[in-house]
N, CA, C and O atoms as a GROMACS GRO file, in nm:
protein
  504
    1MET      N    1  -2.050   1.318  -5.689
    1MET     CA    2  -1.961   1.248  -5.598
    1MET      C    3  -2.046   1.177  -5.492
    1MET      O    4  -2.139   1.235  -5.436
    2GLU      N    5  -2.012   1.053  -5.465
    2GLU     CA    6  -2.080   0.979  -5.360
    2GLU      C    7  -2.045   1.038  -5.224
    2GLU      O    8  -1.938   1.097  -5.206
    3LEU      N    9  -2.137   1.021  -5.130
    3LEU     CA   10  -2.116   1.082  -4.998
    3LEU      C   11  -1.993   1.025  -4.928
    3LEU      O   12  -1.918   1.099  -4.864
    4LYS      N   13  -1.971   0.894  -4.940
    4LYS     CA   14  -1.853   0.835  -4.877
    4LYS      C   15  -1.724   0.890  -4.937
    4LYS      O   16  -1.626   0.911  -4.866
    5GLU      N   17  -1.725   0.914  -5.068
    5GLU     CA   18  -1.607   0.971  -5.134
    5GLU      C   19  -1.580   1.113  -5.083
    5GLU      O   20  -1.464   1.152  -5.068
    6LEU      N   21  -1.686   1.189  -5.057
    6LEU     CA   22  -1.670   1.324  -5.004
    6LEU      C   23  -1.598   1.319  -4.870
    6LEU      O   24  -1.504   1.395  -4.848
    7ILE      N   25  -1.642   1.232  -4.782
    7ILE     CA   26  -1.584   1.224  -4.648
    7ILE      C   27  -1.442   1.169  -4.654
    7ILE      O   28  -1.354   1.215  -4.581
    8THR      N   29  -1.419   1.071  -4.740
    8THR     CA   30  -1.283   1.020  -4.759
    8THR      C   31  -1.192   1.132  -4.809
    8THR      O   32  -1.078   1.144  -4.764
    9GLY      N   33  -1.242   1.214  -4.901
    9GLY     CA   34  -1.164   1.328  -4.950
    9GLY      C   35  -1.128   1.426  -4.840
    9GLY      O   36  -1.016   1.476  -4.835
   10LEU      N   37  -1.224   1.453  -4.751
   10LEU     CA   38  -1.196   1.542  -4.637
   10LEU      C   39  -1.086   1.485  -4.549
   10LEU      O   40  -0.990   1.555  -4.517
   11TRP      N   41  -1.099   1.357  -4.511
   11TRP     CA   42  -0.997   1.297  -4.424
   11TRP      C   43  -0.861   1.294  -4.494
   11TRP      O   44  -0.759   1.316  -4.429
   12ASN      N   45  -0.858   1.267  -4.623
   12ASN     CA   46  -0.731   1.268  -4.696
   12ASN      C   47  -0.669   1.408  -4.698
   12ASN      O   48  -0.548   1.422  -4.680
   13ALA      N   49  -0.750   1.510  -4.719
   13ALA     CA   50  -0.700   1.647  -4.717
   13ALA      C   51  -0.644   1.682  -4.580
   13ALA      O   52  -0.541   1.749  -4.569
   14MET      N   53  -0.711   1.638  -4.475
   14MET     CA   54  -0.663   1.666  -4.340
   14MET      C   55  -0.533   1.590  -4.313
   14MET      O   56  -0.440   1.644  -4.254
   15ASP      N   57  -0.527   1.465  -4.357
   15ASP     CA   58  -0.406   1.384  -4.338
   15ASP      C   59  -0.287   1.447  -4.409
   15ASP      O   60  -0.175   1.443  -4.358
   16ARG      N   61  -0.311   1.505  -4.525
   16ARG     CA   62  -0.205   1.566  -4.604
   16ARG      C   63  -0.180   1.713  -4.566
   16ARG      O   64  -0.095   1.780  -4.624
   17ARG      N   65  -0.256   1.761  -4.466
   17ARG     CA   66  -0.241   1.898  -4.416
   17ARG      C   67  -0.268   2.002  -4.524
   17ARG      O   68  -0.200   2.104  -4.533
   18ARG      N   69  -0.367   1.974  -4.606
   18ARG     CA   70  -0.406   2.065  -4.714
   18ARG      C   71  -0.521   2.153  -4.663
   18ARG      O   72  -0.635   2.143  -4.708
   19TRP      N   73  -0.486   2.239  -4.568
   19TRP     CA   74  -0.585   2.318  -4.494
   19TRP      C   75  -0.666   2.408  -4.585
   19TRP      O   76  -0.783   2.434  -4.556
   20HIS      N   77  -0.609   2.455  -4.693
   20HIS     CA   78  -0.681   2.544  -4.786
   20HIS      C   79  -0.797   2.473  -4.856
   20HIS      O   80  -0.883   2.540  -4.914
   21GLU      N   81  -0.801   2.340  -4.853
   21GLU     CA   82  -0.909   2.264  -4.919
   21GLU      C   83  -1.027   2.232  -4.826
   21GLU      O   84  -1.136   2.202  -4.873
   22ILE      N   85  -1.006   2.240  -4.696
   22ILE     CA   86  -1.103   2.188  -4.599
   22ILE      C   87  -1.238   2.259  -4.610
   22ILE      O   88  -1.341   2.192  -4.611
   23ALA      N   89  -1.240   2.388  -4.619
   23ALA     CA   90  -1.366   2.463  -4.620
   23ALA      C   91  -1.455   2.424  -4.737
   23ALA      O   92  -1.578   2.434  -4.728
   24ASP      N   93  -1.396   2.379  -4.847
   24ASP     CA   94  -1.474   2.341  -4.966
   24ASP      C   95  -1.565   2.222  -4.941
   24ASP      O   96  -1.661   2.201  -5.017
   25TYR      N   97  -1.539   2.144  -4.839
   25TYR     CA   98  -1.621   2.028  -4.807
   25TYR      C   99  -1.747   2.064  -4.727
   25TYR      O  100  -1.838   1.983  -4.714
   26PHE      N  101  -1.750   2.186  -4.675
   26PHE     CA  102  -1.856   2.228  -4.584
   26PHE      C  103  -1.948   2.333  -4.646
   26PHE      O  104  -1.906   2.410  -4.733
   27CYS      N  105  -2.073   2.336  -4.601
   27CYS     CA  106  -2.160   2.451  -4.627
   27CYS      C  107  -2.095   2.570  -4.555
   27CYS      O  108  -2.033   2.551  -4.451
   28SER      N  109  -2.110   2.689  -4.608
   28SER     CA  110  -2.041   2.805  -4.550
   28SER      C  111  -2.083   2.832  -4.406
   28SER      O  112  -2.004   2.883  -4.327
   29ASP      N  113  -2.207   2.799  -4.370
   29ASP     CA  114  -2.255   2.823  -4.234
   29ASP      C  115  -2.267   2.695  -4.153
   29ASP      O  116  -2.347   2.687  -4.060
   30ALA      N  117  -2.187   2.594  -4.188
   30ALA     CA  118  -2.190   2.466  -4.117
   30ALA      C  119  -2.150   2.485  -3.970
   30ALA      O  120  -2.081   2.581  -3.934
   31ALA      N  121  -2.194   2.391  -3.888
   31ALA     CA  122  -2.159   2.389  -3.746
   31ALA      C  123  -2.087   2.258  -3.716
   31ALA      O  124  -2.130   2.151  -3.761
   32ILE      N  125  -1.979   2.267  -3.639
   32ILE     CA  126  -1.900   2.151  -3.601
   32ILE      C  127  -1.898   2.144  -3.448
   32ILE      O  128  -1.871   2.243  -3.381
   33PHE      N  129  -1.929   2.026  -3.395
   33PHE     CA  130  -1.937   2.006  -3.250
   33PHE      C  131  -1.838   1.900  -3.205
   33PHE      O  132  -1.834   1.790  -3.260
   34TRP      N  133  -1.758   1.933  -3.104
   34TRP     CA  134  -1.673   1.836  -3.036
   34TRP      C  135  -1.735   1.815  -2.899
   34TRP      O  136  -1.714   1.894  -2.807
   35HIS      N  137  -1.811   1.709  -2.886
   35HIS     CA  138  -1.891   1.688  -2.766
   35HIS      C  139  -1.809   1.654  -2.643
   35HIS      O  140  -1.850   1.685  -2.532
   36ASN      N  141  -1.693   1.589  -2.660
   36ASN     CA  142  -1.612   1.554  -2.543
   36ASN      C  143  -1.566   1.677  -2.467
   36ASN      O  144  -1.546   1.672  -2.345
   37THR      N  145  -1.548   1.788  -2.538
   37THR     CA  146  -1.498   1.911  -2.475
   37THR      C  147  -1.601   2.024  -2.479
   37THR      O  148  -1.570   2.139  -2.448
   38ASN      N  149  -1.723   1.991  -2.518
   38ASN     CA  150  -1.832   2.090  -2.521
   38ASN      C  151  -1.797   2.214  -2.602
   38ASN      O  152  -1.817   2.327  -2.557
   39GLU      N  153  -1.745   2.193  -2.724
   39GLU     CA  154  -1.707   2.305  -2.810
   39GLU      C  155  -1.787   2.302  -2.940
   39GLU      O  156  -1.825   2.196  -2.990
   40ARG      N  157  -1.810   2.422  -2.992
   40ARG     CA  158  -1.874   2.439  -3.123
   40ARG      C  159  -1.783   2.528  -3.206
   40ARG      O  160  -1.729   2.628  -3.157
   41PHE      N  161  -1.767   2.491  -3.334
   41PHE     CA  162  -1.680   2.566  -3.424
   41PHE      C  163  -1.754   2.604  -3.551
   41PHE      O  164  -1.842   2.532  -3.598
   42THR      N  165  -1.716   2.719  -3.607
   42THR     CA  166  -1.754   2.755  -3.743
   42THR      C  167  -1.654   2.683  -3.835
   42THR      O  168  -1.557   2.624  -3.787
   43VAL      N  169  -1.676   2.689  -3.964
   43VAL     CA  170  -1.583   2.626  -4.057
   43VAL      C  171  -1.443   2.689  -4.046
   43VAL      O  172  -1.344   2.615  -4.034
   44PRO      N  173  -1.430   2.822  -4.049
   44PRO     CA  174  -1.294   2.879  -4.034
   44PRO      C  175  -1.228   2.840  -3.902
   44PRO      O  176  -1.107   2.816  -3.898
   45GLU      N  177  -1.304   2.834  -3.795
   45GLU     CA  178  -1.248   2.794  -3.665
   45GLU      C  179  -1.204   2.648  -3.668
   45GLU      O  180  -1.100   2.613  -3.612
   46PHE      N  181  -1.282   2.562  -3.733
   46PHE     CA  182  -1.249   2.420  -3.746
   46PHE      C  183  -1.117   2.403  -3.821
   46PHE      O  184  -1.032   2.323  -3.781
   47VAL      N  185  -1.101   2.477  -3.928
   47VAL     CA  186  -0.976   2.471  -4.004
   47VAL      C  187  -0.860   2.520  -3.917
   47VAL      O  188  -0.754   2.460  -3.914
   48GLU      N  189  -0.883   2.630  -3.845
   48GLU     CA  190  -0.777   2.686  -3.760
   48GLU      C  191  -0.738   2.591  -3.648
   48GLU      O  192  -0.619   2.571  -3.623
   49VAL      N  193  -0.835   2.533  -3.580
   49VAL     CA  194  -0.802   2.445  -3.467
   49VAL      C  195  -0.729   2.321  -3.513
   49VAL      O  196  -0.640   2.272  -3.444
   50ASN      N  197  -0.763   2.269  -3.630
   50ASN     CA  198  -0.693   2.150  -3.681
   50ASN      C  199  -0.554   2.186  -3.733
   50ASN      O  200  -0.458   2.111  -3.710
   51SER      N  201  -0.541   2.298  -3.804
   51SER     CA  202  -0.410   2.336  -3.857
   51SER      C  203  -0.314   2.379  -3.747
   51SER      O  204  -0.192   2.374  -3.764
   52SER      N  205  -0.367   2.422  -3.633
   52SER     CA  206  -0.285   2.466  -3.521
   52SER      C  207  -0.256   2.355  -3.421
   52SER      O  208  -0.178   2.374  -3.327
   53TYR      N  209  -0.318   2.238  -3.440
   53TYR     CA  210  -0.302   2.131  -3.343
   53TYR      C  211  -0.155   2.090  -3.334
   53TYR      O  212  -0.091   2.069  -3.436
   54PRO      N  213  -0.102   2.080  -3.212
   54PRO     CA  214   0.042   2.051  -3.196
   54PRO      C  215   0.081   1.914  -3.254
   54PRO      O  216   0.004   1.819  -3.251
   55GLY      N  217   0.202   1.908  -3.307
   55GLY     CA  218   0.256   1.782  -3.358
   55GLY      C  219   0.212   1.752  -3.500
   55GLY      O  220   0.136   1.828  -3.560
   56ARG      N  221   0.260   1.642  -3.552
   56ARG     CA  222   0.225   1.595  -3.686
   56ARG      C  223   0.154   1.462  -3.669
   56ARG      O  224   0.203   1.373  -3.599
   57TRP      N  225   0.039   1.448  -3.732
   57TRP     CA  226  -0.047   1.333  -3.713
   57TRP      C  227  -0.080   1.268  -3.847
   57TRP      O  228  -0.082   1.334  -3.951
   58THR      N  229  -0.104   1.138  -3.844
   58THR     CA  230  -0.154   1.067  -3.961
   58THR      C  231  -0.297   1.024  -3.932
   58THR      O  232  -0.334   0.997  -3.818
   59ILE      N  233  -0.376   1.020  -4.035
   59ILE     CA  234  -0.517   0.984  -4.021
   59ILE      C  235  -0.546   0.867  -4.113
   59ILE      O  236  -0.518   0.872  -4.233
   60GLN      N  237  -0.604   0.762  -4.056
   60GLN     CA  238  -0.644   0.646  -4.137
   60GLN      C  239  -0.792   0.618  -4.112
   60GLN      O  240  -0.835   0.599  -3.999
   61VAL      N  241  -0.868   0.616  -4.221
   61VAL     CA  242  -1.011   0.585  -4.210
   61VAL      C  243  -1.025   0.434  -4.189
   61VAL      O  244  -0.976   0.354  -4.269
   62GLU      N  245  -1.093   0.396  -4.082
   62GLU     CA  246  -1.114   0.255  -4.052
   62GLU      C  247  -1.252   0.207  -4.096
   62GLU      O  248  -1.270   0.090  -4.129
   63ARG      N  249  -1.350   0.299  -4.096
   63ARG     CA  250  -1.486   0.258  -4.130
   63ARG      C  251  -1.566   0.378  -4.178
   63ARG      O  252  -1.550   0.488  -4.127
   64LEU      N  253  -1.651   0.355  -4.278
   64LEU     CA  254  -1.743   0.455  -4.329
   64LEU      C  255  -1.879   0.389  -4.352
   64LEU      O  256  -1.888   0.283  -4.414
   65GLU      N  257  -1.981   0.452  -4.303
   65GLU     CA  258  -2.119   0.404  -4.324
   65GLU      C  259  -2.204   0.522  -4.366
   65GLU      O  260  -2.192   0.631  -4.311
   66ASP      N  261  -2.290   0.501  -4.465
   66ASP     CA  262  -2.382   0.608  -4.503
   66ASP      C  263  -2.526   0.561  -4.485
   66ASP      O  264  -2.562   0.447  -4.515
   67ILE      N  265  -2.606   0.653  -4.434
   67ILE     CA  266  -2.748   0.630  -4.407
   67ILE      C  267  -2.820   0.755  -4.456
   67ILE      O  268  -2.831   0.854  -4.384
   68GLY      N  269  -2.869   0.749  -4.578
   68GLY     CA  270  -2.935   0.866  -4.635
   68GLY      C  271  -2.836   0.980  -4.649
   68GLY      O  272  -2.734   0.967  -4.717
   69ASP      N  273  -2.865   1.093  -4.584
   69ASP     CA  274  -2.777   1.211  -4.589
   69ASP      C  275  -2.682   1.217  -4.470
   69ASP      O  276  -2.632   1.324  -4.435
   70LEU      N  277  -2.659   1.103  -4.407
   70LEU     CA  278  -2.570   1.093  -4.292
   70LEU      C  279  -2.456   0.997  -4.325
   70LEU      O  280  -2.481   0.885  -4.372
   71VAL      N  281  -2.333   1.040  -4.301
   71VAL     CA  282  -2.217   0.951  -4.313
   71VAL      C  283  -2.150   0.945  -4.176
   71VAL      O  284  -2.126   1.048  -4.113
   72VAL      N  285  -2.119   0.824  -4.132
   72VAL     CA  286  -2.049   0.802  -4.006
   72VAL      C  287  -1.910   0.749  -4.040
   72VAL      O  288  -1.896   0.655  -4.118
   73SER      N  289  -1.809   0.810  -3.981
   73SER     CA  290  -1.673   0.761  -4.002
   73SER      C  291  -1.607   0.729  -3.869
   73SER      O  292  -1.638   0.787  -3.765
   74VAL      N  293  -1.515   0.634  -3.876
   74VAL     CA  294  -1.427   0.602  -3.764
   74VAL      C  295  -1.286   0.617  -3.816
   74VAL      O  296  -1.249   0.557  -3.917
   75VAL      N  297  -1.206   0.700  -3.748
   75VAL     CA  298  -1.068   0.722  -3.790
   75VAL      C  299  -0.971   0.691  -3.677
   75VAL      O  300  -1.002   0.707  -3.559
   76ASP      N  301  -0.854   0.647  -3.717
   76ASP     CA  302  -0.741   0.624  -3.626
   76ASP      C  303  -0.644   0.739  -3.653
   76ASP      O  304  -0.599   0.756  -3.766
   77VAL      N  305  -0.613   0.815  -3.551
   77VAL     CA  306  -0.522   0.929  -3.563
   77VAL      C  307  -0.401   0.901  -3.475
   77VAL      O  308  -0.415   0.880  -3.354
   78ALA      N  309  -0.281   0.902  -3.536
   78ALA     CA  310  -0.160   0.868  -3.460
   78ALA      C  311  -0.054   0.975  -3.482
   78ALA      O  312  -0.041   1.031  -3.591
   79SER      N  313   0.020   1.001  -3.378
   79SER     CA  314   0.130   1.096  -3.384
   79SER      C  315   0.245   1.037  -3.464
   79SER      O  316   0.283   0.922  -3.443
   80VAL      N  317   0.300   1.116  -3.556
   80VAL     CA  318   0.415   1.072  -3.634
   80VAL      C  319   0.535   1.051  -3.542
   80VAL      O  320   0.618   0.964  -3.565
   81GLU      N  321   0.543   1.133  -3.437
   81GLU     CA  322   0.653   1.122  -3.341
   81GLU      C  323   0.640   0.998  -3.254
   81GLU      O  324   0.735   0.961  -3.184
   82GLY      N  325   0.525   0.932  -3.258
   82GLY     CA  326   0.503   0.810  -3.182
   82GLY      C  327   0.444   0.836  -3.045
   82GLY      O  328   0.446   0.948  -2.993
   83GLY      N  329   0.392   0.730  -2.988
   83GLY     CA  330   0.342   0.736  -2.852
   83GLY      C  331   0.195   0.767  -2.838
   83GLY      O  332   0.125   0.697  -2.765
   84GLN      N  333   0.146   0.869  -2.904
   84GLN     CA  334   0.007   0.909  -2.887
   84GLN      C  335  -0.077   0.864  -3.005
   84GLN      O  336  -0.035   0.870  -3.121
   85SER      N  337  -0.198   0.818  -2.973
   85SER     CA  338  -0.296   0.789  -3.078
   85SER      C  339  -0.435   0.800  -3.018
   85SER      O  340  -0.453   0.792  -2.897
   86CYS      N  341  -0.531   0.818  -3.105
   86CYS     CA  342  -0.670   0.828  -3.061
   86CYS      C  343  -0.760   0.781  -3.174
   86CYS      O  344  -0.715   0.762  -3.287
   87HIS      N  345  -0.884   0.764  -3.141
   87HIS     CA  346  -0.987   0.730  -3.240
   87HIS      C  347  -1.096   0.835  -3.234
   87HIS      O  348  -1.130   0.887  -3.128
   88GLY      N  349  -1.150   0.865  -3.350
   88GLY     CA  350  -1.261   0.959  -3.359
   88GLY      C  351  -1.378   0.897  -3.433
   88GLY      O  352  -1.361   0.828  -3.533
   89VAL      N  353  -1.496   0.924  -3.382
   89VAL     CA  354  -1.619   0.883  -3.449
   89VAL      C  355  -1.690   1.013  -3.488
   89VAL      O  356  -1.716   1.098  -3.403
   90SER      N  357  -1.719   1.026  -3.616
   90SER     CA  358  -1.774   1.150  -3.669
   90SER      C  359  -1.905   1.123  -3.741
   90SER      O  360  -1.917   1.028  -3.818
   91PHE      N  361  -2.002   1.208  -3.715
   91PHE     CA  362  -2.133   1.201  -3.779
   91PHE      C  363  -2.148   1.323  -3.869
   91PHE      O  364  -2.163   1.435  -3.820
   92PHE      N  365  -2.144   1.301  -3.999
   92PHE     CA  366  -2.152   1.408  -4.099
   92PHE      C  367  -2.294   1.414  -4.154
   92PHE      O  368  -2.340   1.320  -4.218
   93GLU      N  369  -2.363   1.525  -4.129
   93GLU     CA  370  -2.495   1.547  -4.187
   93GLU      C  371  -2.475   1.631  -4.312
   93GLU      O  372  -2.421   1.741  -4.305
   94LEU      N  373  -2.518   1.580  -4.427
   94LEU     CA  374  -2.488   1.642  -4.556
   94LEU      C  375  -2.610   1.705  -4.619
   94LEU      O  376  -2.724   1.661  -4.600
   95GLU      N  377  -2.584   1.810  -4.694
   95GLU     CA  378  -2.690   1.881  -4.767
   95GLU      C  379  -2.629   1.934  -4.896
   95GLU      O  380  -2.532   2.009  -4.893
   96GLY      N  381  -2.687   1.896  -5.008
   96GLY     CA  382  -2.639   1.946  -5.137
   96GLY      C  383  -2.495   1.910  -5.167
   96GLY      O  384  -2.423   1.987  -5.230
   97GLY      N  385  -2.451   1.794  -5.122
   97GLY     CA  386  -2.314   1.750  -5.149
   97GLY      C  387  -2.207   1.814  -5.063
   97GLY      O  388  -2.089   1.803  -5.094
   98ARG      N  389  -2.249   1.880  -4.954
   98ARG     CA  390  -2.154   1.941  -4.860
   98ARG      C  391  -2.195   1.906  -4.717
   98ARG      O  392  -2.308   1.866  -4.691
   99ILE      N  393  -2.101   1.924  -4.626
   99ILE     CA  394  -2.127   1.894  -4.485
   99ILE      C  395  -2.202   2.012  -4.423
   99ILE      O  396  -2.152   2.125  -4.423
  100ARG      N  397  -2.320   1.985  -4.370
  100ARG     CA  398  -2.403   2.086  -4.303
  100ARG      C  399  -2.369   2.091  -4.154
  100ARG      O  400  -2.352   2.198  -4.096
  101THR      N  401  -2.359   1.971  -4.092
  101THR     CA  402  -2.332   1.962  -3.948
  101THR      C  403  -2.237   1.844  -3.925
  101THR      O  404  -2.250   1.740  -3.989
  102LEU      N  405  -2.143   1.862  -3.834
  102LEU     CA  406  -2.050   1.757  -3.797
  102LEU      C  407  -2.047   1.744  -3.646
  102LEU      O  408  -2.022   1.841  -3.574
  103HIS      N  409  -2.075   1.622  -3.599
  103HIS     CA  410  -2.068   1.590  -3.456
  103HIS      C  411  -1.954   1.490  -3.440
  103HIS      O  412  -1.955   1.383  -3.501
  104GLU      N  413  -1.855   1.526  -3.355
  104GLU     CA  414  -1.739   1.437  -3.337
  104GLU      C  415  -1.720   1.400  -3.191
  104GLU      O  416  -1.746   1.477  -3.099
  105TYR      N  417  -1.672   1.275  -3.173
  105TYR     CA  418  -1.642   1.219  -3.042
  105TYR      C  419  -1.502   1.157  -3.050
  105TYR      O  420  -1.476   1.072  -3.135
  106TRP      N  421  -1.412   1.202  -2.961
  106TRP     CA  422  -1.273   1.160  -2.964
  106TRP      C  423  -1.235   1.092  -2.835
  106TRP      O  424  -1.279   1.131  -2.727
  107GLY      N  425  -1.151   0.989  -2.847
  107GLY     CA  426  -1.101   0.919  -2.730
  107GLY      C  427  -0.957   0.874  -2.750
  107GLY      O  428  -0.921   0.826  -2.858
  108ASP      N  429  -0.876   0.891  -2.646
  108ASP     CA  430  -0.736   0.846  -2.652
  108ASP      C  431  -0.730   0.694  -2.651
  108ASP      O  432  -0.808   0.628  -2.583
  109ASP      N  433  -0.635   0.641  -2.728
  109ASP     CA  434  -0.610   0.496  -2.724
  109ASP      C  435  -0.525   0.464  -2.603
  109ASP      O  436  -0.442   0.546  -2.563
  110GLY      N  437  -0.545   0.348  -2.545
  110GLY     CA  438  -0.465   0.307  -2.430
  110GLY      C  439  -0.510   0.175  -2.375
  110GLY      O  440  -0.597   0.108  -2.431
  111LYS      N  441  -0.451   0.138  -2.266
  111LYS     CA  442  -0.484   0.013  -2.198
  111LYS      C  443  -0.616   0.027  -2.123
  111LYS      O  444  -0.657   0.137  -2.088
  112PRO      N  445  -0.682  -0.086  -2.099
  112PRO     CA  446  -0.802  -0.082  -2.015
  112PRO      C  447  -0.764  -0.037  -1.873
  112PRO      O  448  -0.649  -0.050  -1.832
  113PRO      N  449  -0.861   0.014  -1.799
  113PRO     CA  450  -0.831   0.051  -1.660
  113PRO      C  451  -0.790  -0.073  -1.579
  113PRO      O  452  -0.832  -0.185  -1.609
  114GLN      N  453  -0.709  -0.050  -1.479
  114GLN     CA  454  -0.653  -0.160  -1.401
  114GLN      C  455  -0.760  -0.251  -1.342
  114GLN      O  456  -0.739  -0.372  -1.333
  115TRP      N  457  -0.872  -0.196  -1.301
  115TRP     CA  458  -0.976  -0.280  -1.239
  115TRP      C  459  -1.029  -0.384  -1.337
  115TRP      O  460  -1.064  -0.494  -1.296
  116ARG      N  461  -1.035  -0.351  -1.467
  116ARG     CA  462  -1.081  -0.449  -1.564
  116ARG      C  463  -0.973  -0.553  -1.593
  116ARG      O  464  -1.002  -0.670  -1.615
  117ILE      N  465  -0.847  -0.507  -1.593
  117ILE     CA  466  -0.737  -0.602  -1.610
  117ILE      C  467  -0.737  -0.700  -1.494
  117ILE      O  468  -0.724  -0.821  -1.514
  118ASP      N  469  -0.753  -0.648  -1.371
  118ASP     CA  470  -0.752  -0.733  -1.251
  118ASP      C  471  -0.867  -0.833  -1.249
  118ASP      O  472  -0.849  -0.946  -1.206
  119THR      N  473  -0.984  -0.792  -1.296
  119THR     CA  474  -1.100  -0.881  -1.293
  119THR      C  475  -1.110  -0.968  -1.418
  119THR      O  476  -1.198  -1.055  -1.427
  120LYS      N  477  -1.020  -0.945  -1.514
  120LYS     CA  478  -1.017  -1.022  -1.638
  120LYS      C  479  -1.149  -1.015  -1.715
  120LYS      O  480  -1.192  -1.112  -1.777
  121ILE      N  481  -1.213  -0.895  -1.709
  121ILE     CA  482  -1.334  -0.871  -1.786
  121ILE      C  483  -1.291  -0.817  -1.923
  121ILE      O  484  -1.220  -0.718  -1.931
  122GLY      N  485  -1.334  -0.882  -2.028
  122GLY     CA  486  -1.296  -0.840  -2.163
  122GLY      C  487  -1.169  -0.910  -2.208
  122GLY      O  488  -1.105  -0.982  -2.131
  123ALA      N  489  -1.134  -0.889  -2.334
  123ALA     CA  490  -1.017  -0.952  -2.393
  123ALA      C  491  -0.938  -0.847  -2.470
  123ALA      O  492  -0.995  -0.752  -2.523
  124ASP      N  493  -0.808  -0.864  -2.475
  124ASP     CA  494  -0.719  -0.775  -2.548
  124ASP      C  495  -0.738  -0.800  -2.698
  124ASP      O  496  -0.730  -0.915  -2.743
  125ILE      N  497  -0.763  -0.695  -2.776
  125ILE     CA  498  -0.785  -0.710  -2.920
  125ILE      C  499  -0.671  -0.652  -3.002
  125ILE      O  500  -0.682  -0.640  -3.124
  126SER      N  501  -0.560  -0.617  -2.936
  126SER     CA  502  -0.447  -0.557  -3.011
  126SER      C  503  -0.371  -0.661  -3.089
  126SER      O  504  -0.273  -0.629  -3.157
   0.00000   0.00000   0.00000
């Protein structure tokens, strides 16, 4: 299996809430880091935190890049109930066809801060 296909499979399993499949994508002793909140998870904890996350969400892969044994993904995650959405950038370090280490960075989607709107710095890309 190509590395990009592996990561696409993981995101698809998460989107479909197939929690029993998630651990199969990881090395048993893999480490997962959410740097925005300074958290580290084991694979079982990662499955638990995602399966327990409030609400129902959809996940769409926007970009995948592979560099040797590293795959970088960008995903758009949106609440089915509407209103909330965020983007995640994930760095998957792979070993033997499984995820060894995952570093993730998450940010809520929203409008630019008022000071940038007022100064007209940047352009709206929506």
